[in-house]
N, C-alpha and C positions, 0 to 999 in steps of 0.2 A: 402236180407240184404247185401250180398257181393257186388251187383251192386250199391247199395246206398252208401256204404263206398268207393267204387272205384271212384265214381263221386265226392264225397267230397274230396277225396285225390287228385284228379286232380285239383280241385279248390284251394286246399291248396298249391300245388306246384306253381300254377300261382300266388297266393297271395304272397308267399314267395319270388318269383323271382322279383316281382314288389313292394316289401314292402315299400320302401322309397317313390316312386311315389304315391302309394295308400294313404299312411299316409299324405303326404303333400296336396294332392288334397282333402282329406276328411276334413282336418283341416283348410285350409286357408280361405274358405268362412265363415264358422261359427265363426272363430276367429275374422274376420273383423266385423261381426255383434256384437260380444261381446265387441269389442273395441268401436265401434260406440255407441251402446246402453248402454253398461256397464259403461264405463268411460265418454262417451259423454253426455248421457242423464240420466244415472242411478240414480244419486244423485239429479237431478233437478225435477223429476216428480214422481207422485204416480199413480198407476193403480190398481183398485179393492182393494184399501186399503193397498197395499204393495209398496215397492220401485220398480221402473220400472225395475231395473236389475233382481230382484227376479221374477217379472212378466214375462219378456220376455225370460229368459233363458230356461225354459221348452219348450216354443214355438220353440226356435231355435233348441233345441235337437230333438224335434219331426219333425220339418221341415227338418232337415238334414237326419233323418231316411227316410222321404219320397223321397227326392231328390236322395239319395244314393240307396235306395231300388228300385226306379223306373228306374233311368237313367242307372245304371251299367248293370243290367241284360237285359234291353230292348235293349240297343245298342249292347250288346254282342250277343244276339240271332239274332237280325236283321242283324248284320254284318256277322255272321256265315251262315245265310240263303241266303242272297242276294249277298254278295261279296266274302267271303272266300270259300263258298260252303263246309265248314266243317260240317255243320249241317246234310248233307246227310250221312256222315259217322256214325253219331249216329243213323240215321234212319235205316240203314242196319245192325247195330250191334245187338247182342242178348239182349240188354238192353230193358226192357219194358218201354213204354212211361209213365205210372203212376210213376214208380220209378224214371225215369229221371226227370220228372217234379218236383216231391217233393224234390228230391236231389238238383236240381239247385236252387229252391226257398229257401231251407234250407241253402245252401252255401251262397247265396246272403244275406240272413237274418243275418248270422253270420258275414259277412263282414260289414253290417250296424251296428251291435252291436259294432264291433271294432271301427268304426267311432264315434259312440255315446260315447264310453269310452274315446276317446281322447278329445271330447268336454266337457264331465263331468269333466275330470281332469283339463282342461283349465279354466272351470268356477270357480274353487276355487280361481284363481287369481283375480277374480272380485267380490268375496264375494257374490255369487249368493244366498246362503242359500237354496240349494236344499234339499228336503226331500227324501233322497234315501232309501226308504223302499221297501219291496217286491212288493207293489202295483205299484210303479213307474216303476220298472223293468219289471213287467208283461205287463204293457201298452206299454213299449218300445219294448219288444219282439213282441207283437201282431202287433204294428204299422209297424215294419220292415218286418214282414211276409206278412202283407196285401199289402204293396206297392211293395214288391218283386214279389208277385203274379200278381199285376196289370202290372208291368213292363214286366214280362214273357209273359203275354197275349198280350201286345202291341208289343213286339218283334216278335210275331208270326203273328200278323194281318197286320202290316205296311209293305209295299212293297218297300220302299226306305228310305235311310238315311235322305233325305230332309223331307219326311213325318214324320219321327220319331221326328224331331225337332218341327214340327207343333203339333204332339201329345203331346209332353212335354209342349208346350205353352197352350194347351187346358186343361191339367190335372194338371201339377205341378205348373205352375205360378199362376193360379187363387186360388188354395188352399193355396199357400204360403201367400197370402195377405188377403184372405177372412175368414180363419178358426180360427181367434183369436190369431194368432201368435204374432202380434205386438200391438194389441189394443183389448179391451173388445168387445164382440159381441153385447152388449146392445146398441152400437152406430148404429147398423143397423136397418132398418125398420123391423117390426115384421114378415112379410111374408118372406122376404129374410133370416132373422135369422133362421126361422124354417126350411128352405131348407138347409141352411149351416150346421145346427146341425146334419143332416144325414150323412155328409161327414166324412170319417174315421179320417182325421187329426184333425178335430174339436173335436171328441171324445177323441183322445189322448191328445191333449193340455189341454182341460178342466179337464180331469181326473188327469193328472200330477199336475195341479195347485191345484185342490180341495183336492186330497189325499184320502186315504182309509177311513178316518173318516167322509167324507162328507155323507149327507143323502142319496144321490143317487149314491154312489160309485160303485154299481154293473153295472150301465148302460154303462159306457165307455168300459170296457172289454167285456161285453156281445155284444155290438154293433160291436166291432172289430171282435169278434168270428163269428158273423153272416156274416159279410163281407167275412171272411176267408172261411167259409163253402160254401159260394156261389162261390168264386173266384177259389178255388182249382179244383173243378170238371170242371169248364169252361176251365181252363188252360190245364187239362188232355185231354179233348175232342178236343181242338184245336191242341194239340200236336199229337194226334192220327190222326187227319185229315191231318196234315202236313206229317205224315208218308206215 
């Protein structure tokens, strides 16, 4: 427990020292999406029976959790391994690799939740009408944890910063546009839709939109938990191999 808290404390110090930069970088992209789709298209279109602003805002929040969850920790781990060589310091320290893995993923998840809080606050300016109940926040937490785990794994597997950009193009960019963030999934052919429904971002977006009162409301959190149960052991194994 002491090792876990120590790693979280280190990440908190780094976060506090770069608070302004982190806040601006987390907010600027989603805010532009909200301006474009909230003020630009929000009043002109309907999607799935609701105003487009109300439809797209949960997708933007979930997508931001994906980009922040994946990108921050993946680049941090990759830079520490390949360029800064500070990852080796962790390897020779008395910190166990399972504790290090879970602590880093947890710290990154908390940072993602902070980014999401900024976007949720900004969404009130656009009258998004979010249903901010416990189910919404459960999905948000699981989404941030899943993509933090994927980012941690990517940071350990990729051997150059250029390849990290390619990894992001193969993981983050397709899910940003294919997982129902900006338009309903029923526009896709049936076979492609069934494949997309397995992706974690799809489950998060659909769950946030449908809410806890939907008939199959247990499926999105269960799917994200399954992803997490699979990804955490993989991350720990790869971290031990790096040791």
